[in-house]
C-alpha positions in Angstrom: 0.0 0.0 0.0 2.8 2.4 0.8 4.4 1.7 -2.5 1.2 2.6 -4.4 0.9 5.9 -2.4 4.6 6.7 -3.3 3.9 6.1 -7.0 0.7 8.1 -7.0 2.4 11.0 -5.2 5.3 10.9 -7.6 3.1 10.9 -10.6 0.9 13.6 -9.3 3.9 15.8 -8.4 5.4 15.4 -11.9 2.1 16.2 -13.5 1.7 19.3 -11.5 5.3 20.5 -12.3 4.7 20.0 -16.0 1.4 21.9 -15.8 2.9 24.8 -14.0 5.9 25.0 -16.3 3.6 25.0 -19.4 1.5 27.7 -17.9 4.5 29.9 -17.0 6.1 29.4 -20.5 3.2 31.1 -22.3 3.3 34.5 -20.7 2.9 36.8 -23.7 4.7 38.2 -26.6 8.4 37.6 -27.1 10.8 40.5 -26.3 11.8 42.8 -29.2 15.1 42.2 -31.0 18.2 44.2 -30.0 18.5 47.8 -31.2 21.1 47.0 -33.9 19.0 44.2 -35.5 18.8 44.7 -39.2 21.0 47.9 -39.4 24.3 46.2 -40.3 23.0 42.9 -41.3 21.0 40.7 -39.1 22.5 40.4 -35.6 21.6 37.3 -33.5 18.4 37.9 -31.5 19.6 36.2 -28.4 23.2 37.5 -28.3 26.0 35.3 -27.2 24.9 33.1 -24.3 27.8 31.3 -22.6 27.4 27.5 -22.5 30.8 26.7 -21.1 29.8 26.4 -17.5 26.8 24.2 -18.2 28.8 22.0 -20.4 31.4 21.5 -17.8 28.8 20.7 -15.1 27.1 18.1 -17.4 30.5 16.5 -18.2 31.3 16.2 -14.5 27.9 14.7 -13.7 28.2 12.2 -16.6 31.7 11.2 -15.4 30.5 10.8 -11.8 27.5 8.7 -13.0 29.8 6.5 -15.1 32.3 6.1 -12.2 29.4 5.0 -9.9 28.1 2.5 -12.4 31.6 1.1 -12.9 32.2 0.9 -9.1 28.9 -1.0 -8.5 29.7 -3.4 -11.3 33.3 -3.9 -10.1 32.0 -4.4 -6.5 29.6 -7.1 -7.7 32.3 -9.0 -9.6 34.6 -9.0 -6.6 31.8 -10.4 -4.4 31.3 -13.4 -6.7 
């Protein structure tokens, strides 16, 4: 019974989060382009967003996940 309650609560919380994010994502018109857009050729509308920090974090998380999986597999093979 506790397991069913856990699954229902998890499903309900994920559904609520998806609903809230969808409602917040549609909040009106997009912002206007930058002031130099179209004067000297088309400038990018979003500018230069840095992705270096996010890429490093994702790489570290992936390496940690892989190390954990390897450790668990290695631990099981030693126990046998």
